[in-house]
Structures are given as structure tokens and as C-alpha cells.
N, C-alpha and C positions, 0 to 999 in steps of 0.2 A: 504493500499500500504506500509506503514512504517513497519508493521509487516512482510510482505512478504520480504522486504529488509533485515530486521534484521535476519529473519530465514535463508535466503540464505547467509548472511555473516557468520552466525553460522556454516552452512554446509561447507562453504569454509574453515573456521578456523579449523573445525574438520578434513576435508580432508587433509589439510596441516600438521596437528599434526600427523595424522596417516601415512602420507607419510614420514615424518621425522623419525618416530619411526621405520618404515619398513626399510628405507635406513640404519639407525643406526644399527639395529640388524642384517641385512643381511651382513654388513661389518664384524660384530663381530662373526657371525655364520660360515662364510667361512674359518675361521682360524685365527691363531694368526697373526696380522699385523706386529708384530716385526719381524717375520721371513723374511719378505720382505726387512727389513732395515738393516739386519746384513749380513755379508759375510757367505758364507757356512762354516760350521765347527766352528762358533763362539762360544765362551765360555758361560756359563750360566750367568757369571757376565755381559758380553756384552748385552745378551738379557734382563737381569734385568735393566740395564741402560737405554735401549731403552723403556722398560715398564714404568719406572719412568719418562723419558723425555717427553713421550706422554700421561702420565696419565693412562696408560693401567693397572696399578697395583691398580687402585681404583675400588670400586664396580661399577657395570654397571649403577645403577641409578645415581651415581655421574658423571660417564662419560657422560651419556645422558644429564644431567643438564649443564655440561660444554659445550657439543656440541650445545645445544639449545642457551646457553648464547652467545657463539661466532657467531653462525649463525645469531642471532637477531642483532648482532652488526655489521654484514656485512663481518665477516671473515669466509670464507667457509673452512678453515682448510688446512692442508698440505696433499698432495697426498702421500700415503704410497708407491706407485709404482714408480711414477716419481720424488718423493722427491722435489717437488716445490709447490707453493701455488695453490690451486684448482682453484681460480678465474683467475689466469694467464693462466692456461690450457684451461679454458672455453672460455676466451676471444680469445685465439689464434686459437681455433677451430671454433669459432662462424661464421666467414665469409664463411667458406666452408660449414658449416651446412645450412646457409641461402641460399647459392647458390644451394645446393642440394634441398632444400625445393622449391625454385622458379622453378627449372627445373622439379621437380615432379609435381607441380601445373600446369605448362604449359602443360605437357604431359596429365594430367588428363582433362584439359579443352579441348585440341585439340582432345582428343579421346571421352570424355565424352559428349560434347555438340553435335557433329554430331551423335553420337550413340543415344542420347536422341531424337533428331529431327527425326531420321530414325524410331525409335521405335514408 
């Protein structure tokens, strides 16, 4: 039983690592995040300053290491689009997401149980 639990925890950690790697690289592949933070027509110096401020001028592996270090310390980072901490955005939207989940589950139960009984 202990081996099973250790193996499942290993799979869980591997899944979380791959998920973090995927999220990190999808954000980087979709384009330069600095373009979201500067005004249209910004100079190259402004873009370089944003790159330096957010560490986007460092190699990807260093950026990922910093991303993981901040993630493990509980800092989810700064939203490039909304320019505010991601944790605040997440917590602000959590009540509506939970309400949506409860309503969807209610509809599923109201439709699924009678359908299952009739089938």
C-alpha cells in the first residue's frame, strides 16, 4: 500500500511539473508579454526596460526557475494583461466560478438522475 501511495504522489508531482512547464511556455510562445505592458508606439528603450523589470531578458531556463521559485513561495506573479497580482484576480473571480459550478452540477443531477432511472 505504501508503494502505491508513493507512486501516486510521484505521478501527481510529475503532472504538476508538466502543467507548470506547459503554462510557462504557452505564455512565452504566444508572443512577447512586454508588448502588452507598453503603450502602442513605445520606444525600444521602453520595451527593454519592461523586459528587464520582469526578467524577460534572461534565458528561458532562468525565467522558469524564477517562476517556479515564486510559485512555490505562494506568489502567482503579476498579470501581464490586467497589471495586478494573479492571486487577487483569481480570488475575485472564485465566487462566480463556484456559483457556476454549483448551478452546472445541479442541472446535471436534475437531468442525469431521472434520465438514468428512466434508462
